[in-house]
N, C-alpha and C positions, 0 to 999 in steps of 0.2 A: 746581835742585831746593830747595825750601824746607823746612827742618826745624822742628819745633815747638820753642818755648822750653823751657828746663829747668824741670821741675815743682818743683824745690827752690828755686832762686834766681831764676827767670824771666830767665836770661841768654839772649841771642840767639846767643851763640857756641857752638853745639853741632855736634859732628861725629859721624859714623857710624863704628863699628868692628864689622864683620860684622853681626850682628843687633841689637846694642845701640847706643844713642845715649849719648854722653859729654859732660859739661859740663866744659870746662877751668877754669872759675872755682871751682867748688865740688867738682869730682871726683865728681859724682853720675852713676851709670850706670843706665839703665833700657831695657827692651825696649818699644818703642812698640806692639807688638801685644798686650801684656798691660796693658790699660787698666783692669783691675778695681781697681787700687790708687788711682786718681785720685779716687774718691769719698770717700776717708778725709779727715776734717776734722782739722786741727791746732788745736784750741782749748785754750788754757791758762788755768789759774786765777790767783789773785792771786800765788801763789808761783812760778808758771812750770811747774807740773806739768801734763802732758797729761791732758785729761779724755776719758772715753768714756761712751757710753750705759750706763745702769745703775749708774754710780758714785754713791756717797753723798757729799754735800757739806754744808758748813755755810756760813752767811753770814759774811763777813769784816767787815761793817759794817752799821749800821742802814740799812734801805731803806724809803722811804716808798712805799706802794702807790699807783700812779697812779689817780686817780678815786675815791679812798677816803681816809678819815682814818686808816686802819690803818697801823701801822708794824711792819715785821718786824725783830725785834731781832737783834743780833750773836749768833752761835751757833745760830740756828735751823737745824734739820736739814732736808734735802731730798734727793730722789732724781732724777737726770737721766733723763727719759724719752726725749727726742729732742734732737738737736743740729742747728742749721742755720747756714749760712754767711751771717751778717748783720753789719752794722757796729755795731748798738746792742744787740740782745738775741739771744744765741746759744743759750741753754739753755731747753728746755721742761721744767719741773720739777714734781714734786708736793711742795709745801712743807707741813711739819707745821703744822697748825692754820690754814692759809690756803687749802689746796686747790692746784689746778693754776694755774701762772702761768709767764711767760717772764721770765728773769733774765739780766743781763749777766754774762759769765764773770769779769770782773775784780773782781767783788764777792763771789766765793765761794772757799772753800778745800776741796780734796779731803780726806776723812776717811781 
């Protein structure tokens, strides 16, 4: 019987203890029947703080807007509307003075 990998560290060495699955490498325990938690994204800002939808953020560095001559200055405020699991742009934000745009999480700080 094949068990799913650990959702925390992706280890394949998982074993079952009654209803729960346990990872011996990171000691993470979970119930495979309760899958509602897997949709949660772990996206962190420039300081390593976890971000969530609705959080207020500021830009941690100047960012040039692609396809435009506009530059968003450091300290510009924004609100996270949506988060997505992507390698390059994770945050769909409403940026003050610029409107809606997608921003990379490593260039923002949570307020």
